[in-house]
C-alpha positions, 0 to 999 in steps of 0.5 A: 854640614849640619845634617852630615854631623847629626847623621854621624851622632845618630849612627855612633849612638847606634853603633854604642847601642849595638855594641851594649846589645852585643857584649852585654845583652843591654839595649840602652834605647829601650831601657831609656825609652820604655821598651823596644816597641815604644813609640819614641824608641822605635822613632830613634831606631828609625832616625838611626837607620836613615842616618846610616843610609845618609852616611853611605853618601859620605863614601861617594863624595869627591870633596868632603864638606867643611863645617 
């Protein structure tokens, strides 16, 4: 399902971003989009958070969807 793949991609982006923050103190999203409080950065952070919530549903599905 397309939304599952998009959500997973955004969750991976978020995980890599948090890894960069944890390991190097470097926030790639903020760097690319003009700081943590820039509107586009906040949109990306929000989309990553919503994707994480969506991916929770993957844990409770009885049959995985095949694309």
